[in-house]
Every structure is written in structure tokens, then in C-alpha cells.
ChimeraX commands (.cxc) that place a marker at each C-alpha (Angstrom):
marker #1 position 34.64,53.70,-6.82 radius 0.5
marker #1 position 33.00,51.89,-9.68 radius 0.5
marker #1 position 32.55,48.37,-10.91 radius 0.5
marker #1 position 35.95,47.66,-12.39 radius 0.5
marker #1 position 36.96,44.18,-11.11 radius 0.5
marker #1 position 33.76,43.92,-9.03 radius 0.5
marker #1 position 31.23,42.51,-11.48 radius 0.5
marker #1 position 28.99,39.74,-10.11 radius 0.5
marker #1 position 26.38,37.49,-11.74 radius 0.5
marker #1 position 22.80,37.30,-10.52 radius 0.5
marker #1 position 21.55,39.12,-7.43 radius 0.5
marker #1 position 24.33,39.81,-4.94 radius 0.5
marker #1 position 23.90,42.55,-2.34 radius 0.5
marker #1 position 27.58,42.27,-1.41 radius 0.5
marker #1 position 28.59,43.33,-4.93 radius 0.5
marker #1 position 28.62,47.12,-4.63 radius 0.5
marker #1 position 30.91,50.12,-4.83 radius 0.5
marker #1 position 30.79,53.61,-3.37 radius 0.5
marker #1 position 28.76,55.86,-5.62 radius 0.5
marker #1 position 27.89,59.53,-5.77 radius 0.5
marker #1 position 27.38,61.24,-2.40 radius 0.5
marker #1 position 28.51,58.11,-0.51 radius 0.5
marker #1 position 25.50,56.16,-1.72 radius 0.5
marker #1 position 26.05,52.55,-2.71 radius 0.5
marker #1 position 25.75,51.58,-6.34 radius 0.5
marker #1 position 25.69,47.94,-7.44 radius 0.5
marker #1 position 27.71,45.85,-9.87 radius 0.5
marker #1 position 25.64,42.64,-9.92 radius 0.5
marker #1 position 23.67,41.81,-13.06 radius 0.5
marker #1 position 20.41,42.30,-11.11 radius 0.5
marker #1 position 21.12,46.04,-10.81 radius 0.5
marker #1 position 19.81,46.49,-14.35 radius 0.5
marker #1 position 16.36,45.41,-13.14 radius 0.5
marker #1 position 16.42,47.55,-10.02 radius 0.5
marker #1 position 18.05,50.58,-11.67 radius 0.5
marker #1 position 20.78,51.02,-9.04 radius 0.5
marker #1 position 23.86,50.15,-11.13 radius 0.5
marker #1 position 27.07,52.12,-10.82 radius 0.5
marker #1 position 27.66,54.57,-13.66 radius 0.5
marker #1 position 30.39,52.39,-15.17 radius 0.5
marker #1 position 28.45,49.11,-14.86 radius 0.5
marker #1 position 27.84,48.67,-18.59 radius 0.5
marker #1 position 31.40,49.59,-19.57 radius 0.5
marker #1 position 33.02,47.49,-16.84 radius 0.5
marker #1 position 30.71,44.47,-16.71 radius 0.5
marker #1 position 28.39,43.97,-19.66 radius 0.5
marker #1 position 31.01,43.92,-22.39 radius 0.5
marker #1 position 32.88,41.22,-20.51 radius 0.5
marker #1 position 29.86,39.00,-19.80 radius 0.5
marker #1 position 30.57,35.32,-20.44 radius 0.5
marker #1 position 27.73,32.82,-20.36 radius 0.5
marker #1 position 28.06,29.38,-18.86 radius 0.5
marker #1 position 29.03,26.51,-21.15 radius 0.5
marker #1 position 28.59,22.84,-20.26 radius 0.5
marker #1 position 29.91,19.59,-21.68 radius 0.5
marker #1 position 27.87,16.65,-22.95 radius 0.5
marker #1 position 25.75,14.47,-20.69 radius 0.5
marker #1 position 27.53,11.48,-19.22 radius 0.5
marker #1 position 26.04,7.98,-19.34 radius 0.5
marker #1 position 23.03,7.01,-17.24 radius 0.5
marker #1 position 23.90,5.16,-14.03 radius 0.5
marker #1 position 22.61,1.69,-13.26 radius 0.5
marker #1 position 19.11,1.50,-11.79 radius 0.5
marker #1 position 19.29,2.21,-8.04 radius 0.5
marker #1 position 17.04,-0.79,-7.37 radius 0.5
marker #1 position 18.04,-4.20,-8.76 radius 0.5
marker #1 position 14.40,-5.33,-8.50 radius 0.5
marker #1 position 11.44,-3.01,-8.89 radius 0.5
marker #1 position 11.13,0.76,-9.10 radius 0.5
marker #1 position 14.29,2.85,-8.76 radius 0.5
marker #1 position 16.03,5.73,-10.45 radius 0.5
marker #1 position 18.94,6.44,-12.79 radius 0.5
marker #1 position 21.06,9.58,-12.85 radius 0.5
marker #1 position 23.48,11.29,-15.18 radius 0.5
marker #1 position 25.51,14.47,-15.02 radius 0.5
marker #1 position 27.59,16.90,-17.04 radius 0.5
marker #1 position 30.39,19.29,-16.17 radius 0.5
marker #1 position 30.77,23.05,-16.49 radius 0.5
marker #1 position 33.39,23.81,-19.15 radius 0.5
marker #1 position 33.18,27.62,-18.89 radius 0.5
marker #1 position 31.77,29.17,-15.70 radius 0.5
marker #1 position 29.63,32.29,-16.08 radius 0.5
marker #1 position 31.42,35.57,-15.48 radius 0.5
marker #1 position 30.44,39.21,-15.20 radius 0.5
marker #1 position 26.70,38.68,-15.33 radius 0.5
marker #1 position 26.71,36.09,-18.12 radius 0.5
marker #1 position 23.98,33.47,-18.46 radius 0.5
marker #1 position 23.91,31.08,-15.48 radius 0.5
marker #1 position 24.56,27.37,-15.88 radius 0.5
marker #1 position 21.72,25.00,-16.78 radius 0.5
marker #1 position 21.02,21.89,-14.69 radius 0.5
marker #1 position 24.08,19.69,-14.30 radius 0.5
marker #1 position 22.24,16.58,-13.07 radius 0.5
marker #1 position 19.24,14.65,-14.35 radius 0.5
marker #1 position 17.31,11.81,-12.77 radius 0.5
marker #1 position 14.69,9.48,-14.23 radius 0.5
marker #1 position 12.75,6.47,-13.10 radius 0.5
marker #1 position 13.66,2.90,-14.00 radius 0.5
marker #1 position 12.60,-0.64,-13.28 radius 0.5
marker #1 position 15.31,-3.00,-12.03 radius 0.5
marker #1 position 15.18,-6.35,-13.80 radius 0.5
marker #1 position 18.13,-8.27,-12.39 radius 0.5
marker #1 position 17.95,-12.01,-13.21 radius 0.5
marker #1 position 17.58,-12.92,-9.53 radius 0.5
marker #1 position 14.46,-10.74,-9.03 radius 0.5
marker #1 position 11.97,-13.49,-9.86 radius 0.5
marker #1 position 13.61,-16.28,-7.83 radius 0.5
marker #1 position 12.23,-17.25,-4.42 radius 0.5
marker #1 position 14.58,-16.99,-1.50 radius 0.5
marker link #1:1,2 radius 0.2
marker link #1:2,3 radius 0.2
marker link #1:3,4 radius 0.2
marker link #1:4,5 radius 0.2
marker link #1:5,6 radius 0.2
marker link #1:6,7 radius 0.2
marker link #1:7,8 radius 0.2
marker link #1:8,9 radius 0.2
marker link #1:9,10 radius 0.2
marker link #1:10,11 radius 0.2
marker link #1:11,12 radius 0.2
marker link #1:12,13 radius 0.2
marker link #1:13,14 radius 0.2
marker link #1:14,15 radius 0.2
marker link #1:15,16 radius 0.2
marker link #1:16,17 radius 0.2
marker link #1:17,18 radius 0.2
marker link #1:18,19 radius 0.2
marker link #1:19,20 radius 0.2
marker link #1:20,21 radius 0.2
marker link #1:21,22 radius 0.2
marker link #1:22,23 radius 0.2
marker link #1:23,24 radius 0.2
marker link #1:24,25 radius 0.2
marker link #1:25,26 radius 0.2
marker link #1:26,27 radius 0.2
marker link #1:27,28 radius 0.2
marker link #1:28,29 radius 0.2
marker link #1:29,30 radius 0.2
marker link #1:30,31 radius 0.2
marker link #1:31,32 radius 0.2
marker link #1:32,33 radius 0.2
marker link #1:33,34 radius 0.2
marker link #1:34,35 radius 0.2
marker link #1:35,36 radius 0.2
marker link #1:36,37 radius 0.2
marker link #1:37,38 radius 0.2
marker link #1:38,39 radius 0.2
marker link #1:39,40 radius 0.2
marker link #1:40,41 radius 0.2
marker link #1:41,42 radius 0.2
marker link #1:42,43 radius 0.2
marker link #1:43,44 radius 0.2
marker link #1:44,45 radius 0.2
marker link #1:45,46 radius 0.2
marker link #1:46,47 radius 0.2
marker link #1:47,48 radius 0.2
marker link #1:48,49 radius 0.2
marker link #1:49,50 radius 0.2
marker link #1:50,51 radius 0.2
marker link #1:51,52 radius 0.2
marker link #1:52,53 radius 0.2
marker link #1:53,54 radius 0.2
marker link #1:54,55 radius 0.2
marker link #1:55,56 radius 0.2
marker link #1:56,57 radius 0.2
marker link #1:57,58 radius 0.2
marker link #1:58,59 radius 0.2
marker link #1:59,60 radius 0.2
marker link #1:60,61 radius 0.2
marker link #1:61,62 radius 0.2
marker link #1:62,63 radius 0.2
marker link #1:63,64 radius 0.2
marker link #1:64,65 radius 0.2
marker link #1:65,66 radius 0.2
marker link #1:66,67 radius 0.2
marker link #1:67,68 radius 0.2
marker link #1:68,69 radius 0.2
marker link #1:69,70 radius 0.2
marker link #1:70,71 radius 0.2
marker link #1:71,72 radius 0.2
marker link #1:72,73 radius 0.2
marker link #1:73,74 radius 0.2
marker link #1:74,75 radius 0.2
marker link #1:75,76 radius 0.2
marker link #1:76,77 radius 0.2
marker link #1:77,78 radius 0.2
marker link #1:78,79 radius 0.2
marker link #1:79,80 radius 0.2
marker link #1:80,81 radius 0.2
marker link #1:81,82 radius 0.2
marker link #1:82,83 radius 0.2
marker link #1:83,84 radius 0.2
marker link #1:84,85 radius 0.2
marker link #1:85,86 radius 0.2
marker link #1:86,87 radius 0.2
marker link #1:87,88 radius 0.2
marker link #1:88,89 radius 0.2
marker link #1:89,90 radius 0.2
marker link #1:90,91 radius 0.2
marker link #1:91,92 radius 0.2
marker link #1:92,93 radius 0.2
marker link #1:93,94 radius 0.2
marker link #1:94,95 radius 0.2
marker link #1:95,96 radius 0.2
marker link #1:96,97 radius 0.2
marker link #1:97,98 radius 0.2
marker link #1:98,99 radius 0.2
marker link #1:99,100 radius 0.2
marker link #1:100,101 radius 0.2
marker link #1:101,102 radius 0.2
marker link #1:102,103 radius 0.2
marker link #1:103,104 radius 0.2
marker link #1:104,105 radius 0.2
marker link #1:105,106 radius 0.2
marker link #1:106,107 radius 0.2
marker link #1:107,108 radius 0.2
marker link #1:108,109 radius 0.2
view
């Protein structure tokens, strides 16, 4: 048993290995908080931890409403996914309010 090739980020109850006396030990990064890590967790998982990396924010979209209150959105991509209990990714999408001011907004129909 042991964690070699079984390391998981976050809390994942499916990420375990057989431990001493047939008891389960865990290989997810949450096991450090709960104290039920496999004996080789640090050697197998922590040294190989890779935190998430993201690219720059893209441009804001057009306002969702051509006239009046709406919203704009922008996003960014993951360039390096987290591995072996590394830091999780930050938000990949943002939204903010806007006021549509299309030239036809003030004209009567």
C-alpha cells in the first residue's frame, strides 16, 4: 500500500490506500488536517505538490443589455493545474455590472 501515484488535492474520501492492520490511510491533502495520512504521504505527495497557475484576464465582454442595467464578464485559463495537493485554482471568471448606452436607447419606437 501507500500513496505512491495516489496523491489527490483537497478532500477526497476515494483517495486512500491500505494501511497497517487493513485500516485505510488517506493520500488526499486533507489528511494532514485529520491526521489519517498514510505513512509515506509526505514523501510521496508533499514534495511533488504543484500549485495552480493561471494566465492573464481576458477582455471584458460587451454589456449584456444594450440599454439599461446589465453585466459584463471576463475569464482566464488555467496554465498549470494543481497536482498532488498543491494550491487550488483561483476564480477563473469575473462578472461586474454595467449600463448599456447604445445610441438607439433614447429613441422612441
